[in-house]
C-alpha positions as CSV (number, residue, x, y, z in Angstrom):
1,M,31.5,-43.1,50.9
2,A,32.0,-39.9,48.4
3,D,35.4,-39.2,47.0
4,P,35.3,-36.1,48.9
5,T,37.8,-34.8,45.6
6,T,36.0,-35.0,42.6
7,A,33.6,-32.1,42.4
8,P,29.9,-33.2,42.3
9,A,28.2,-33.1,39.2
10,T,26.7,-30.0,38.0
11,P,23.3,-29.9,36.6
12,T,22.9,-29.0,32.6
13,T,19.9,-27.0,32.3
14,P,18.5,-28.0,29.2
15,S,18.2,-25.6,26.5
16,R,15.2,-23.2,26.0
17,P,13.5,-22.5,22.7
18,R,14.8,-19.3,21.2
19,R,12.2,-16.9,19.9
20,A,11.2,-17.2,16.3
21,P,13.2,-13.4,14.1
22,P,10.7,-10.1,15.3
23,L,7.3,-9.5,13.6
24,R,8.7,-6.3,12.0
25,A,12.3,-7.8,11.1
26,E,10.3,-10.2,9.1
27,L,8.2,-7.9,7.5
28,R,11.6,-5.9,6.3
29,R,12.4,-8.7,4.6
30,Q,9.2,-9.4,3.0
31,L,9.8,-5.8,1.3
32,R,12.9,-6.0,0.2
33,R,12.0,-9.0,-1.8
34,R,11.8,-8.8,-5.4
35,R,8.5,-10.4,-5.9
36,T,7.2,-7.5,-3.2
37,Q,8.2,-4.5,-5.4
38,A,6.8,-6.0,-8.2
39,V,3.3,-6.8,-7.0
40,G,3.9,-3.5,-5.7
41,W,5.1,-1.8,-9.0
42,V,1.5,-4.0,-10.4
43,L,-0.8,-2.8,-8.0
44,L,0.4,1.1,-9.2
45,L,0.8,0.2,-13.0
46,L,-2.8,-1.5,-13.5
47,P,-5.4,1.5,-13.3
48,L,-2.7,3.7,-15.3
49,V,-3.4,1.2,-17.9
50,L,-6.4,0.3,-17.4
51,V,-7.2,4.5,-18.4
52,G,-5.2,4.2,-20.9
53,A,-6.8,1.0,-22.4
54,F,-10.3,3.1,-22.0
55,A,-8.8,6.8,-23.6
56,L,-7.6,4.4,-26.8
57,G,-10.8,2.8,-27.3
58,S,-13.6,4.1,-29.4
59,D,-16.5,5.5,-27.3
60,D,-18.8,3.6,-30.9
61,D,-18.2,0.1,-28.4
62,G,-18.7,1.2,-25.3
63,G,-21.3,-1.8,-24.2
64,P,-25.8,-1.4,-25.2
65,A,-27.8,0.7,-25.9
66,T,-30.7,-0.3,-23.8
67,G,-31.2,-2.8,-21.2
68,A,-28.2,-3.4,-18.2
69,R,-24.9,-2.7,-19.1
70,G,-22.4,-3.9,-17.1
71,F,-19.5,-3.4,-14.9
72,V,-16.7,-2.4,-17.5
73,D,-19.5,-0.1,-19.9
74,L,-19.9,1.8,-17.0
75,A,-16.0,1.8,-15.7
76,Q,-15.5,5.6,-17.1
77,E,-18.5,6.7,-15.2
78,S,-16.7,7.3,-12.2
79,G,-13.7,6.8,-10.6
80,A,-16.2,4.6,-8.1
81,N,-17.1,3.3,-10.8
82,L,-13.7,2.4,-12.7
83,T,-12.9,0.5,-9.0
84,V,-15.3,-1.7,-8.9
85,F,-14.7,-2.8,-12.9
86,T,-11.3,-2.9,-11.7
87,L,-11.9,-5.1,-7.9
88,F,-14.3,-7.3,-10.6
89,A,-11.5,-8.3,-13.6
90,S,-8.9,-8.8,-11.1
91,T,-11.2,-11.0,-8.7
92,G,-10.8,-13.8,-10.3
93,F,-7.4,-14.2,-11.2
94,L,-4.7,-11.1,-10.2
95,L,-5.6,-11.4,-6.5
96,V,-5.7,-15.6,-6.2
97,V,-2.1,-15.1,-7.9
98,L,-0.9,-12.4,-5.6
99,V,-2.2,-13.9,-2.5
100,A,-0.9,-17.2,-3.3
101,L,2.0,-15.7,-4.1
102,F,2.6,-14.3,-0.2
103,A,1.1,-17.6,1.4
104,G,2.6,-19.8,-0.8
105,D,6.2,-18.6,-1.0
106,A,7.0,-18.3,3.0
107,V,8.1,-21.5,4.2
108,P,9.6,-23.3,0.8
109,S,11.2,-19.8,0.1
110,E,13.8,-20.2,3.3
111,A,13.7,-24.0,1.8
112,S,15.0,-22.9,-1.7
113,W,17.8,-20.3,0.2
114,S,18.8,-23.7,2.4
115,T,17.8,-21.0,5.6
116,L,15.2,-23.2,7.3
117,R,17.0,-26.0,8.5
118,Y,19.4,-23.2,10.2
119,L,16.3,-21.5,11.8
120,L,15.1,-24.6,13.4
121,A,18.0,-26.0,14.9
122,A,18.5,-22.6,16.9
123,P,16.4,-23.9,17.5
124,V,13.6,-22.1,16.5
125,P,9.7,-23.5,18.0
126,R,8.3,-24.2,14.5
127,G,5.2,-23.4,15.5
128,R,6.1,-19.9,16.2
129,L,8.0,-19.8,12.5
130,L,5.3,-20.5,11.0
131,R,2.3,-17.9,13.6
132,Q,5.5,-15.5,11.9
133,K,5.0,-16.6,8.4
134,L,1.4,-16.7,8.2
135,V,0.6,-13.0,9.6
136,V,3.3,-11.5,7.3
137,A,1.2,-12.9,4.0
138,A,-2.0,-12.0,5.8
139,L,-1.0,-8.3,6.0
140,S,0.8,-8.5,2.8
141,S,-2.0,-9.7,0.7
142,L,-4.3,-7.7,3.1
143,T,-2.2,-4.1,2.0
144,A,-2.7,-6.0,-1.4
145,L,-6.2,-5.9,-1.3
146,V,-6.7,-2.9,0.6
147,A,-3.9,-0.3,-2.1
148,L,-5.9,-1.9,-4.9
149,P,-9.3,-0.1,-4.9
150,V,-7.5,2.9,-2.7
151,W,-5.5,3.7,-5.6
152,T,-7.9,2.6,-8.3
153,L,-9.9,5.2,-7.0
154,L,-7.6,7.7,-6.4
155,V,-6.5,7.9,-10.6
156,G,-10.2,7.4,-11.2
157,G,-11.3,10.4,-9.6
158,V,-9.0,12.4,-11.3
159,A,-9.7,10.8,-14.5
160,Y,-13.4,10.4,-14.9
161,G,-14.5,12.5,-11.9
162,W,-15.5,11.8,-8.4
163,G,-19.7,11.1,-8.9
164,P,-21.4,8.5,-7.4
165,Y,-21.2,4.3,-8.0
166,V,-24.1,4.0,-11.1
167,G,-24.9,-0.1,-11.0
168,P,-25.5,-1.9,-13.9
169,T,-29.5,-1.3,-13.6
170,G,-29.3,2.1,-13.1
171,D,-29.2,2.8,-9.6
172,Q,-26.7,5.2,-7.7
173,I,-24.8,5.2,-4.2
174,G,-23.6,8.0,-3.1
175,W,-21.1,9.0,-0.8
176,P,-20.1,8.6,2.0
177,Q,-22.3,5.5,2.0
178,L,-20.0,4.6,-0.5
179,L,-17.3,4.4,1.2
180,G,-18.9,1.7,3.9
181,R,-19.8,-0.2,1.2
182,F,-16.7,-0.3,-0.7
183,A,-15.0,-1.2,3.4
184,V,-17.3,-4.2,2.7
185,V,-16.1,-5.1,-0.1
186,V,-12.5,-5.2,0.9
187,V,-13.1,-7.1,4.0
188,Y,-15.0,-10.0,2.6
189,L,-12.7,-10.6,-0.5
190,A,-10.2,-11.0,2.0
191,V,-11.9,-13.9,4.0
192,Q,-12.7,-15.8,0.7
193,L,-8.9,-15.7,-0.6
194,S,-8.3,-16.5,2.8
195,V,-9.0,-19.8,1.6
196,V,-6.6,-19.4,-1.3
197,G,-3.9,-18.6,0.9
198,A,-4.7,-21.7,2.7
199,L,-4.4,-23.3,0.1
200,A,-1.0,-21.9,-1.3
201,F,0.8,-22.4,2.8
202,A,-0.4,-25.9,2.4
203,L,1.1,-27.0,0.1
204,G,4.5,-24.9,0.9
205,V,5.3,-27.5,3.5
206,L,5.1,-30.3,1.8
207,T,8.0,-29.1,-0.8
208,D,10.8,-26.8,-1.0
209,A,10.3,-25.3,-4.4
210,P,8.3,-22.2,-4.1
211,L,6.7,-22.3,-7.1
212,A,5.2,-25.8,-7.0
213,A,3.3,-24.1,-3.6
214,V,2.2,-21.0,-6.0
215,G,1.8,-22.4,-9.4
216,G,-0.3,-26.0,-7.5
217,A,-2.3,-23.4,-5.5
218,V,-3.3,-21.3,-8.7
219,L,-4.1,-24.3,-11.0
220,L,-6.2,-26.2,-8.3
221,M,-8.4,-22.6,-7.6
222,I,-8.7,-22.7,-12.0
223,L,-10.2,-26.2,-12.0
224,S,-12.5,-25.0,-9.5
225,A,-13.7,-22.3,-11.5
226,I,-13.8,-25.3,-14.5
227,L,-15.5,-27.0,-12.4
228,D,-18.5,-24.3,-11.3
229,T,-19.3,-23.5,-14.8
230,I,-20.8,-26.8,-14.8
231,T,-24.6,-27.0,-14.1
232,A,-24.9,-30.4,-14.3
233,L,-23.5,-30.7,-10.3
234,G,-25.8,-28.9,-9.2
235,D,-26.0,-27.4,-5.2
236,L,-22.1,-29.2,-5.2
237,R,-20.9,-26.5,-6.9
238,Q,-22.3,-24.4,-3.7
239,G,-19.5,-25.8,-1.7
240,L,-16.4,-25.5,-4.4
241,P,-14.0,-23.2,-3.6
242,G,-14.2,-20.0,-5.1
243,H,-17.8,-20.4,-6.4
244,Y,-19.0,-17.1,-4.0
245,A,-15.3,-14.9,-5.1
246,F,-18.0,-12.2,-6.8
247,A,-20.5,-12.7,-4.2
248,W,-19.0,-9.5,-3.0
249,A,-20.9,-7.7,-6.2
250,D,-24.2,-8.2,-3.7
251,A,-23.0,-4.9,-1.4
252,L,-23.1,-2.5,-4.4
253,S,-26.8,-3.3,-4.7
254,P,-29.3,-0.5,-3.3
255,T,-31.0,-3.2,-0.7
256,V,-27.7,-5.1,0.7
257,D,-27.8,-9.0,0.0
258,W,-25.8,-11.0,3.0
259,S,-26.8,-14.6,1.6
260,G,-24.2,-14.6,-0.8
261,M,-21.8,-13.5,1.6
262,A,-22.5,-15.5,4.7
263,S,-22.5,-18.6,2.8
264,G,-18.6,-18.1,1.3
265,A,-17.4,-16.0,4.3
266,L,-18.5,-19.5,5.9
267,W,-17.0,-21.8,3.2
268,S,-13.5,-19.7,2.6
269,V,-13.4,-19.8,7.0
270,G,-13.9,-24.0,6.8
271,Y,-11.6,-24.4,4.0
272,A,-9.2,-22.4,5.1
273,V,-9.2,-23.9,9.5
274,V,-8.7,-27.0,8.4
275,L,-5.7,-26.5,5.2
276,V,-3.1,-24.8,8.1
277,S,-3.9,-27.0,10.5
278,L,-3.4,-29.7,8.7
279,G,-0.3,-27.7,6.7
280,A,0.9,-26.8,10.4
281,W,1.0,-30.5,11.5
282,H,3.0,-32.0,8.6
283,F,5.4,-28.6,9.0
284,R,5.8,-30.3,12.8
285,R,6.2,-33.6,12.0
286,K,8.3,-32.8,8.4
287,D,12.1,-33.6,8.8
288,V,13.3,-30.5,7.6
289,T,16.9,-30.9,5.3
290,S,17.0,-27.5,3.6
């Protein structure tokens, strides 16, 4: 028989997981970081530096007198041409570094500040935390990809005029058709560079050092580019990340050739899905001590 003086035990309710920090709070943190501000200064100064470099250069070395000319030879034809040259010069390294920086620094930065374990002890579901980090990294990367051509177009238009884009074979693309072509270029670059972001993110959940994640992703992409120059690999090179990095140039042809961009997008999305999935799987089981 139950003792009437004994109070019944109060059922304990399990603690509910707290929500991850709001997206706007994560975005504010991103904007306040010196790394983000440094990226902004690089994007701001790059077109100005290029215009200054062309102004200091000699017109006598402007390019071949006959035959097809490259993007650098046509950079001073118009603001559109300067934009295309800037994207061409940035695709192989600068954009890779920027995307790797935003994606690879997302998780390790919290660990290096010793705040990651406190976030997860709140408790914040790991899946939500990763989703917030990935969304902010993607938005930051996309903002940089859009800001660079837009700002370069404005600087180039003031410096070289608002004429049509002149291709290496002499074909021209006028406005407003060129705006649509630039949109295709930016979208393709965002999709193609998703493999860089996914690789940096996957490395970021394996280490507490942001530099290791960012540098590792950049080094692996450089290694892929070196392997891509080995013609003996044949068709195997098509599966290398970055093999179709410059396929966006097909969007600036008189008739757009979608085959290269389609192949590059499929490979990049495939790599990105696998790498992000592996990174998320590892992070859910990781013993976080930082």
